[in-house]
GUFIMAR-68088 format. One line per 5 residues: number of its first residue (from 1); their letters; for each residue x, y, z of N, C-alpha, C. Coordinates in Angstrom, 3 decimals. Atoms other than C-alpha are relative to their C-alpha. Layout:
N
NUM> a> X/Y/Z/X/Y/Z/X/Y/Z ~ ...
This chain:
112
1> xxxxx> -0.455/-0.591/-1.129/-4.769/23.726/-6.444/1.595/0.388/-0.450 ~ -1.638/0.523/0.239/-1.405/22.554/-8.129/1.389/0.445/0.726 ~ -1.390/-0.402/-1.180/2.233/23.893/-7.018/1.356/-0.996/-0.529 ~ -1.159/0.816/0.005/4.060/20.519/-8.187/0.980/-0.647/1.256 ~ -0.736/0.393/-0.985/6.186/18.660/-6.052/1.145/0.714/0.900
6> xxxxx> -0.645/-1.458/-1.019/8.405/21.919/-4.830/-0.648/0.143/0.944 ~ 1.109/-0.343/-1.519/5.073/22.518/-2.563/-0.048/-0.927/0.688 ~ 0.554/1.483/-0.985/4.328/18.862/-1.821/0.690/-0.254/0.904 ~ -1.305/0.839/-0.990/7.918/17.911/-0.185/-0.072/0.839/1.230 ~ -0.017/-0.421/-2.149/7.357/20.374/3.209/-0.933/-0.657/0.053
11> xxxxx> 1.363/0.430/-0.763/3.984/19.261/3.282/-0.043/-1.351/0.651 ~ -0.489/1.609/-0.373/5.107/15.378/3.103/0.621/0.003/1.124 ~ -0.962/0.530/-1.256/8.024/15.940/5.454/-0.980/0.698/1.480 ~ 0.644/-0.439/-0.876/5.282/17.813/7.942/-1.436/-1.300/0.555 ~ 1.187/1.312/-0.212/2.815/14.691/7.400/0.547/-0.732/0.627
16> xxxxx> -1.200/0.702/-0.270/5.786/12.755/8.174/0.152/0.275/1.649 ~ -0.099/-0.322/-1.394/6.262/14.250/11.485/-1.070/-0.399/0.822 ~ 1.087/0.137/-0.945/2.953/13.670/12.703/-0.182/-1.173/-0.055 ~ 0.687/0.939/0.043/2.005/10.392/11.511/1.223/-0.502/-1.435 ~ -1.185/0.490/0.782/5.128/7.966/9.752/-0.514/-1.164/-1.444
21> xxxxx> 0.415/1.154/0.579/3.003/5.567/7.663/-0.445/0.974/-1.025 ~ 0.421/-1.324/1.237/1.192/8.999/6.229/0.483/0.264/-1.014 ~ -1.387/-0.881/0.841/4.213/10.447/5.091/0.404/-0.960/-1.062 ~ -0.773/0.856/1.033/5.879/7.558/3.294/-1.285/-0.323/-0.737 ~ 1.347/0.473/0.874/2.257/6.614/1.572/0.193/1.450/-1.091
26> xxxxx> -0.088/-0.610/0.526/2.160/10.369/0.359/1.438/0.337/-0.567 ~ -1.292/0.110/0.675/6.003/10.177/-0.865/-0.039/-0.672/-0.877 ~ 0.116/0.767/1.268/5.098/7.164/-2.649/-0.901/-0.314/-1.052 ~ 0.603/-0.455/1.227/2.299/8.822/-4.337/0.134/1.121/-0.849 ~ -0.801/-0.752/0.655/4.600/11.552/-5.102/0.535/-0.603/-0.922
31> xxxxx> -1.017/0.427/0.901/6.964/9.359/-6.822/-1.175/-0.853/-1.200 ~ 0.473/0.622/0.737/4.308/7.097/-8.417/-0.428/0.920/-1.079 ~ -0.055/-1.165/0.472/3.010/10.175/-9.950/0.804/0.637/-1.376 ~ -0.860/0.178/1.091/6.114/10.584/-11.540/0.793/-0.874/-0.401 ~ -0.035/1.895/0.342/6.321/6.902/-12.513/1.186/-0.118/0.203
36> xxxxx> -1.093/0.207/-0.274/9.305/6.799/-10.650/-0.179/-1.446/0.937 ~ 0.571/1.527/-0.164/8.381/3.371/-9.616/0.714/-0.690/1.203 ~ -0.555/0.516/-0.429/11.278/2.007/-7.967/0.488/1.032/1.780 ~ -0.394/-1.038/-1.218/11.404/4.895/-5.271/-1.618/-0.522/0.304 ~ 1.369/0.139/-0.278/7.460/4.580/-4.964/-0.342/-1.357/0.756
41> xxxxx> 0.357/1.876/-0.450/7.718/0.523/-4.130/0.779/0.683/1.323 ~ -1.098/-0.227/-1.365/10.410/1.635/-1.006/-0.784/1.051/0.497 ~ 1.469/-0.726/-0.740/7.928/4.266/-0.102/-0.779/-0.789/0.840 ~ 0.968/0.914/-0.305/5.256/2.138/-0.081/0.107/-1.281/1.145 ~ -0.640/1.017/-0.836/7.028/-0.575/1.444/0.258/0.550/1.991
46> xxxxx> 0.095/-0.487/-0.856/7.771/1.942/4.371/-1.243/0.083/1.001 ~ 1.603/0.087/-0.608/3.947/2.879/5.019/-0.046/-0.879/0.209 ~ 0.473/1.251/-0.157/3.282/-0.959/5.100/1.257/0.246/1.490 ~ -1.038/0.326/-1.733/6.463/-1.267/8.205/-0.575/1.068/0.960 ~ 0.621/-0.554/-1.034/4.933/1.863/9.807/-0.990/0.521/0.832
51> xxxxx> 1.345/0.203/-0.811/1.767/0.365/10.969/-1.102/0.859/-0.131 ~ 0.974/-1.117/0.373/-0.728/2.290/9.423/-1.135/-0.563/0.534 ~ 1.073/0.457/-0.798/-4.017/2.504/11.032/-1.307/0.466/-1.109 ~ 1.039/0.253/0.979/-5.958/3.131/8.174/-0.563/-0.382/-1.171 ~ -0.016/1.060/1.284/-7.432/0.567/5.710/0.144/0.548/-0.923
56> xxxxx> 0.097/-0.593/1.519/-7.985/3.017/3.109/1.715/0.403/-0.752 ~ -1.637/-0.115/0.268/-4.401/3.681/2.998/0.730/-1.236/-0.559 ~ -0.323/2.296/0.182/-3.422/-0.328/3.345/-0.274/-0.378/-1.392 ~ 0.297/0.443/1.179/-5.468/-0.841/0.718/-0.088/0.485/-1.244 ~ -0.321/-0.688/1.030/-4.761/1.874/-1.554/1.512/-0.826/-1.009
61> xxxxx> -1.197/0.752/-0.071/-1.284/0.306/-1.536/0.041/-1.499/-0.533 ~ 0.016/1.384/0.480/-2.582/-3.192/-2.279/-0.491/0.281/-1.753 ~ 0.212/-0.501/1.247/-4.089/-1.364/-5.632/1.192/0.153/-0.917 ~ -1.389/-0.263/0.912/-0.671/-0.229/-6.666/1.073/-1.396/-0.054 ~ -0.750/1.227/0.345/0.752/-3.821/-6.041/-0.449/-0.831/-0.459
66> xxxxx> 0.801/1.153/0.528/-1.629/-5.746/-7.666/0.795/0.818/-2.065 ~ -0.505/-0.423/0.781/-0.513/-3.865/-10.503/1.437/-0.137/-0.432 ~ -1.393/0.742/0.438/3.033/-4.300/-10.189/0.055/-1.116/0.126 ~ -0.654/1.368/-0.029/2.648/-7.759/-9.467/0.742/-0.730/1.361 ~ -0.610/0.259/-1.442/3.762/-8.148/-5.629/-0.656/-0.866/0.718
71> xxxxx> 0.924/1.083/-0.569/2.301/-11.028/-4.135/0.391/0.234/1.501 ~ -0.175/-0.086/-1.278/4.416/-10.589/-1.096/-0.126/1.057/0.946 ~ 0.131/-1.266/-0.504/3.758/-7.063/-0.538/-1.868/-0.359/0.095 ~ 1.451/0.001/-0.051/-0.001/-7.639/-1.146/-0.395/-0.938/1.531 ~ -0.264/1.238/-1.215/0.338/-10.766/1.687/-0.381/1.246/1.549
76> xxxxx> -0.109/-1.102/-1.126/0.980/-7.798/4.327/-0.410/1.028/0.072 ~ 0.968/-1.317/0.215/-1.306/-5.522/2.756/-1.405/-0.821/0.831 ~ 1.052/1.184/-0.571/-3.870/-8.473/3.392/0.098/-0.386/1.550 ~ -0.414/-0.127/-1.606/-2.556/-8.787/7.330/-0.163/1.104/0.394 ~ -0.135/-1.633/-0.115/-2.308/-5.057/7.698/-1.602/0.164/0.366
81> xxxxx> 1.429/-0.524/0.145/-5.785/-4.327/6.486/-0.901/-0.528/1.101 ~ 0.985/0.986/-1.214/-7.492/-7.210/8.348/-0.354/0.231/1.469 ~ -0.172/-0.467/-1.165/-6.170/-5.689/11.374/-0.839/1.031/0.058 ~ 0.583/-1.309/0.408/-7.115/-2.120/10.562/-1.379/0.039/-0.024 ~ 1.502/-0.228/0.046/-10.886/-2.879/9.789/-0.201/-1.645/-0.265
86> xxxxx> 0.279/1.722/-0.222/-11.853/-6.801/10.570/-0.904/-0.437/-1.296 ~ 1.180/0.285/0.786/-14.700/-6.824/8.866/0.435/0.471/-1.482 ~ 0.114/-1.070/1.278/-13.834/-5.124/5.492/0.584/-1.513/-0.975 ~ 0.368/0.746/0.842/-13.970/-7.651/2.482/1.287/-0.029/-0.490 ~ -0.997/-0.335/0.874/-10.883/-6.562/1.141/1.459/-0.714/0.076
91> xxxxx> -0.955/0.568/-0.662/-8.118/-8.379/3.190/-0.072/-1.240/-0.701 ~ 0.223/1.583/0.559/-9.507/-11.890/1.846/0.395/0.501/-1.196 ~ -0.255/-0.437/1.394/-9.280/-9.864/-2.072/1.652/-0.309/-0.071 ~ -1.662/-0.032/0.297/-5.652/-9.295/-1.802/0.727/-0.728/0.452 ~ -0.664/1.495/-0.565/-4.842/-12.608/0.067/-0.514/-0.984/-1.130
96> xxxxx> 0.136/1.502/1.469/-6.457/-14.491/-2.959/1.093/0.571/-1.168 ~ -0.790/-0.520/0.991/-4.763/-12.148/-5.423/1.198/-0.416/0.119 ~ -1.255/0.399/-0.152/-1.337/-12.909/-3.762/0.305/-1.324/-0.082 ~ -0.594/1.127/-0.257/-1.705/-16.493/-3.782/-0.039/-0.415/-1.505 ~ 0.594/0.345/1.510/-3.070/-16.563/-7.621/1.707/0.663/-0.831
101> xxxxx> -0.829/-0.262/0.829/-0.003/-14.310/-8.715/1.437/-1.164/1.055 ~ -0.898/1.377/-0.207/2.404/-17.268/-6.284/-0.316/-0.931/-0.908 ~ 0.371/0.618/0.737/0.519/-19.292/-8.232/0.117/-1.343/1.214 ~ 0.635/0.273/-0.846/-0.343/-21.301/-4.762/-1.139/-0.253/0.443 ~ 1.617/0.523/-0.865/-3.247/-22.885/-3.133/-1.096/0.830/-1.249
106> xxxxx> 1.341/-0.249/1.253/-5.943/-22.302/-6.087/-0.963/-0.047/0.705 ~ 0.957/0.461/-0.535/-8.297/-23.739/-3.980/-0.349/1.453/0.796 ~ -0.125/-1.048/-0.810/-7.548/-21.092/-0.957/0.125/1.459/-0.880 ~ -0.108/-1.327/0.824/-7.340/-18.236/-3.468/-1.365/0.171/-0.227 ~ 1.365/-0.029/0.723/-11.020/-19.095/-4.983/-0.552/0.281/1.371
111> xx> 0.981/-0.312/-1.295/-12.320/-18.831/-1.261/0.187/1.066/0.305 ~ 0.312/-1.084/-0.368/-10.933/-15.784/-0.476/-0.938/1.007/-0.777
C-alpha cells in the first residue's frame, strides 16, 4: 500500500475521533517507526490513559515498554491488560518484568 506519514495522519485523526486509545496507539506506532521515541512514549501513555479495550493494543504497548525499560508503564499495562482480558497470562508476565526492572520483590516477579 505505502504512502508514508502524510497519508497516515488523516487516517489516524479519523481513528482517534472514533476511539481515542486506538488513535493514540496509531500515532505512537507512526512515531516509533520514525524512531521519534519521545513522542511515541507520549502517544502510548495517552493510549493507556484512554482506557483501551483491546488486549492486543495494550500488550503491544507492553512489548514496546519492555524494550524501553519502563517499569511503571509496564505495571499500567499489566493492570489494564488483566481488566481487558482476565484470563490472559501476559498481564502477569508484564508485572513480573516490571518488578525485575525495578529490582523489587524477586520472589513475586518469579511467580508472575
